[in-house]
C-alpha positions in Angstrom: -75.5 -18.1 -293.7 -72.1 -19.1 -294.7 -71.0 -18.7 -298.4 -68.7 -21.3 -299.9 -66.0 -23.0 -297.8 -64.1 -19.8 -297.0 -66.1 -19.4 -293.8 -65.5 -23.0 -292.8 -61.8 -22.5 -293.3 -62.0 -19.5 -290.9 -63.9 -21.6 -288.3 -61.3 -24.4 -288.5 -58.6 -21.8 -288.0 -60.4 -20.3 -285.0 -60.9 -23.8 -283.6 -57.2 -24.8 -283.9 -55.9 -21.6 -282.2 -58.5 -21.9 -279.4 -60.4 -18.7 -280.2 -63.6 -20.3 -281.6 -66.9 -19.2 -280.0 -69.4 -21.7 -278.8 -72.0 -20.9 -281.5 -69.3 -21.1 -284.2 -68.1 -24.4 -282.8 -71.6 -25.9 -283.0 -71.9 -24.6 -286.6 -68.7 -26.3 -287.5 -69.8 -29.6 -286.0 -73.1 -29.5 -287.8 -71.5 -28.7 -291.1 -68.9 -31.4 -290.7 -71.4 -34.0 -289.9 -73.8 -33.1 -292.7 -71.9 -35.3 -295.3 -68.9 -37.4 -295.9 -67.7 -34.8 -298.4 -67.8 -32.2 -295.6 -65.9 -34.5 -293.2 -63.2 -35.0 -295.8 -63.0 -31.3 -296.5 -62.6 -30.3 -292.8 -60.2 -33.2 -292.2 -58.0 -32.0 -295.0 -58.0 -28.4 -293.7 -57.0 -29.7 -290.2 -54.2 -31.8 -291.7 -52.9 -28.8 -293.6 -52.7 -26.8 -290.4 -51.1 -29.7 -288.5 -48.5 -30.1 -291.3 -47.6 -26.4 -291.2 -47.2 -26.6 -287.4 -45.0 -29.6 -287.6 -42.8 -27.9 -290.3 -42.6 -25.0 -287.9 -41.1 -27.4 -285.3 -44.2 -27.4 -283.0 -43.5 -30.8 -281.6 -46.9 -30.9 -279.9 -48.4 -32.1 -283.2 -45.7 -34.7 -284.1 -48.2 -37.6 -283.4 -50.6 -36.2 -285.9 -47.9 -35.8 -288.5 -47.0 -39.4 -287.9 -50.6 -40.4 -288.4 -50.6 -38.7 -291.8 -47.4 -40.5 -292.8 -48.9 -43.8 -291.8 -52.0 -43.1 -293.8 -50.0 -42.0 -296.9 -48.1 -45.3 -296.7 -51.3 -47.3 -296.5 -52.7 -45.4 -299.5 -49.6 -46.2 -301.5 -50.0 -49.9 -300.9 -53.8 -50.2 -301.1 -53.7 -51.9 -304.6 -51.2 -54.6 -303.7 -53.7 -57.2 -302.2 -57.4 -57.6 -301.2 -56.2 -57.9 -297.6 -54.3 -54.7 -297.7 -57.3 -53.0 -299.4 -59.4 -54.0 -296.3 -56.7 -52.4 -294.2 -57.1 -49.3 -296.2 -60.9 -49.3 -295.8 -60.5 -49.7 -292.1 -58.0 -46.8 -292.1 -60.6 -44.6 -293.8 -63.1 -45.5 -291.1 -60.5 -44.7 -288.5 -59.8 -41.4 -290.2 -63.4 -40.4 -289.9 -63.2 -41.2 -286.2 -59.9 -39.3 -286.0 -61.7 -36.3 -287.4 -64.1 -36.3 -284.4 -61.3 -36.6 -281.9 -60.3 -32.9 -282.0 -63.9 -32.0 -281.2 -63.8 -34.3 -278.2 -60.5 -32.9 -277.1 -62.0 -29.4 -277.5 -64.8 -30.3 -275.1 -62.3 -31.8 -272.7 -60.2 -28.6 -273.0 -63.3 -26.5 -272.3 -64.0 -28.6 -269.2 -60.4 -28.2 -268.1 -60.7 -24.5 -268.6 -63.8 -24.5 -266.4 -61.6 -25.9 -263.6 -58.9 -23.2 -264.0 -58.6 -21.1 -260.9 -58.8 -17.3 -260.6 -57.3 -15.9 -257.4 -57.7 -12.4 -256.0 -55.1 -11.2 -253.5 -55.2 -8.0 -251.5 -52.0 -6.5 -250.2 -51.6 -5.3 -246.6 -53.0 -1.9 -246.0 -55.5 -2.1 -248.9 -59.0 -3.1 -249.8 -60.4 -4.5 -253.1 -64.0 -4.0 -254.3 -65.1 -6.0 -257.3 -67.9 -7.9 -258.9 -67.7 -11.7 -259.4 -68.9 -13.2 -262.7 -72.3 -14.0 -261.3 -72.9 -10.3 -260.3 -72.1 -10.8 -256.6 -70.4 -7.7 -255.2 -67.5 -8.2 -252.8 -65.1 -6.1 -250.8 -62.0 -7.9 -249.7 -60.0 -6.6 -246.7 -56.2 -6.3 -246.3 -54.2 -9.5 -246.6 -57.1 -11.5 -248.0 -57.2 -14.0 -250.8 -60.2 -15.4 -252.7 -60.2 -18.0 -255.4 -62.8 -19.4 -257.8 -62.9 -21.6 -260.9 -63.4 -20.3 -264.4 -66.7 -22.2 -264.4 -68.0 -20.0 -261.5 -71.5 -18.9 -262.2 -72.0 -21.6 -264.8 -71.3 -25.0 -263.2 -70.9 -23.8 -259.6 -70.6 -20.8 -257.4 -68.0 -22.2 -255.0 -65.2 -20.0 -253.6 -62.3 -20.5 -251.2 -61.5 -17.7 -248.9 -58.7 -16.7 -246.6 -59.0 -13.4 -244.8 -62.0 -11.1 -244.5 -64.6 -9.8 -246.9 -68.1 -8.3 -247.3 -70.4 -10.1 -249.7 -73.6 -8.9 -251.4 -74.6 -12.1 -253.0 -76.9 -12.5 -256.1 -79.4 -15.2 -255.2 -79.6 -18.2 -257.7 -81.8 -21.0 -256.5 -80.3 -23.6 -258.9 -76.6 -22.7 -258.2 -76.0 -21.9 -254.5 -73.2 -19.6 -253.5 -70.7 -21.3 -251.1 -67.6 -20.3 -249.2 -65.3 -23.2 -248.4 -62.5 -23.4 -245.8 -60.8 -26.2 -244.0 -63.1 -25.7 -241.0 -66.6 -24.9 -242.5 -68.7 -24.6 -245.5 -71.1 -21.7 -245.6 -74.0 -21.6 -248.1 -75.7 -18.4 -249.0 -79.5 -18.2 -249.2 -79.6 -14.7 -250.7 -77.7 -12.5 -248.3 -75.3 -9.7 -247.3 -72.7 -10.8 -244.8 -69.2 -10.4 -243.4 -66.8 -13.4 -243.4 -63.5 -13.5 -241.5 -61.0 -16.4 -241.5 -57.3 -15.3 -241.3 -54.9 -18.2 -241.1 -53.1 -16.8 -238.1 -56.3 -16.4 -236.1 -57.9 -19.1 -234.0 -61.5 -18.3 -234.8 -63.7 -17.9 -237.9 -66.3 -15.1 -237.7 -69.5 -14.6 -239.7 -71.9 -11.7 -239.3 -75.1 -11.8 -241.2 -76.4 -8.4 -242.4 -79.4 -9.5 -244.5 -81.0 -12.7 -245.8 -80.0 -16.1 -244.5 -77.0 -18.4 -244.5 -76.4 -22.0 -243.4 -73.1 -23.1 -242.0 -71.8 -26.7 -242.1 -69.1 -27.7 -239.6 -66.3 -29.6 -241.3 -64.6 -30.4 -237.9 -67.3 -32.2 -236.0 -70.6 -33.8 -236.9 -73.4 -31.5 -235.9 -76.5 -30.1 -237.5 -76.0 -27.2 -239.9 -76.4 -23.8 -238.3 -78.7 -21.2 -239.8 -78.1 -17.5 -239.2 -80.7 -14.8 -239.3 -79.9 -11.0 -239.9 -78.1 -9.5 -237.0 -76.6 -12.8 -235.7 -72.9 -13.6 -235.4 -71.4 -17.0 -235.7 -67.9 -17.9 -234.3 -66.2 -21.2 -234.9 -63.2 -22.2 -232.7 -60.6 -23.7 -235.0 -59.1 -25.8 -232.2 -62.2 -27.5 -231.0 -64.7 -27.1 -233.8 -67.2 -25.6 -231.3 -69.6 -23.1 -232.8 -71.4 -20.3 -230.8 -73.9 -17.8 -232.1 -74.8 -14.4 -230.6 -76.9 -11.5 -231.5 -75.0 -8.3 -232.4 -76.0 -5.1 -230.6 -77.3 -2.2 -232.7 -74.0 -0.5 -232.9 -72.3 -3.7 -234.1 -75.0 -4.2 -236.7 -74.4 -0.8 -238.2 -70.6 -0.9 -238.2 -68.3 -1.7 -241.0 -66.4 -4.8 -240.0 -63.7 -4.4 -242.6 -62.4 -1.3 -240.9 -62.9 -2.4 -237.3 -59.7 -3.1 -235.2 -60.3 -4.7 -231.8 -57.8 -5.9 -229.2 -59.6 -8.1 -226.6 -56.7 -8.9 -224.2 -54.5 -9.9 -227.3 -50.8 -10.4 -227.0 -48.7 -7.7 -228.7 -47.3 -10.2 -231.2 -50.8 -10.8 -232.6 -51.7 -7.1 -232.3 -48.6 -6.3 -234.5 -49.8 -8.8 -237.1 -53.2 -7.1 -237.2 -51.8 -3.6 -237.5 -49.3 -4.6 -240.1 -52.1 -6.1 -242.2 -54.6 -3.2 -241.7 -52.1 -0.3 -242.2 -49.5 -1.9 -244.4 -46.6 -1.1 -241.9 -43.7 -3.2 -240.8 -43.5 -3.9 -237.1 -40.8 -5.7 -235.1 -41.1 -6.6 -231.4 -38.4 -7.4 -228.9 -38.9 -10.9 -227.5 -39.6 -9.7 -224.0 -42.6 -7.7 -225.1 -44.3 -10.1 -227.4 -46.6 -11.5 -224.8 -47.8 -8.2 -223.3 -51.5 -8.0 -223.6 -53.7 -5.0 -224.5 -57.3 -3.9 -225.0 -58.6 -1.5 -227.5 -61.1 -0.6 -230.2 -60.3 1.5 -233.3 -61.6 2.2 -236.7 -59.2 2.4 -239.7 -61.4 5.1 -241.3 -61.0 7.5 -238.4 -57.9 6.3 -236.5 -54.5 6.4 -238.1 -51.8 4.0 -237.3 -50.1 6.6 -235.3 -53.3 7.1 -233.3 -53.4 3.4 -232.4 -49.7 3.4 -231.5 -50.0 6.4 -229.3 -52.9 4.8 -227.5 -50.8 1.7 -226.8 -47.9 3.8 -225.6 -50.2 5.7 -223.3 -50.5 2.6 -221.1 -46.9 3.1 -220.1 -46.3 -0.6 -220.9 -44.9 -0.1 -224.4 -42.4 2.1 -226.2 -41.4 2.3 -229.8 -38.6 3.5 -232.1 -39.1 4.5 -235.7 -36.3 2.9 -237.7 -35.7 2.9 -241.4 -38.8 1.3 -243.1 -40.3 -0.1 -239.8 -41.2 0.4 -236.2 -39.6 -1.4 -233.3 -41.8 -2.1 -230.3 -40.3 -2.8 -226.9 
């Protein structure tokens, strides 16, 4: 229970500096609406704060200060004529309405905050493991970026994803977990999965570990695709075509975030992958950019030098170690 008006003064102060808690805000609204006297009291406190802010040259509140000056002018002239007295009465009614405006603005401000975006970025050569506000555990791979609104877990569980990550999603029937990209929308149905969509790659890849997911194709009109554990979905960014396959037992047990595979890839693309995975800087002479290679490596067991030595062993590639980078030729 609040004693006296001192606690109300504190709540108004918390409200004005944006630090008021939701329960306290509801308490302040109820107390203010309880009587005309309470409305007048809170309004006076708000005006006092605004006045101090204007005197401190906080121009954001100039309109409110102007409102006060207008009201004071009307009050000074209220006795001059019955007509002007009616204006004064109307002003009092408007004042009560004005008192409610900050609370409306507060709600709008809270809604705006819900739309504020939090972005997680992972530098090359690194991984980031964290827990989202809804309890979902994620590990983001090198060069990845994930963003979600401040209302995540409350009004939605939508994220946007560039790069690669492993997701262990907390299932919530009423608020589905979705990953959005320009090419697809994937909805979790209580799962663990790998998701890969780097901007410089031509395909999106999803491997389901446990549970179930649905995938909606944003490029062409087709039925949603449902994946079961052990299945892999690949979407071609150029055509919108989706194919699904069943991963073999070895693939199902592997850690996708540390896997490095070259399936007849040009050296230019291989260099991008190695730069991202190991955090090294690579340059390629123009005549070698389109040389193609095969290979399969694991970042946990194979160092960058191991991969480079393997490529050099083909006799089709050489390198020089320069200051701060490697030159491939």
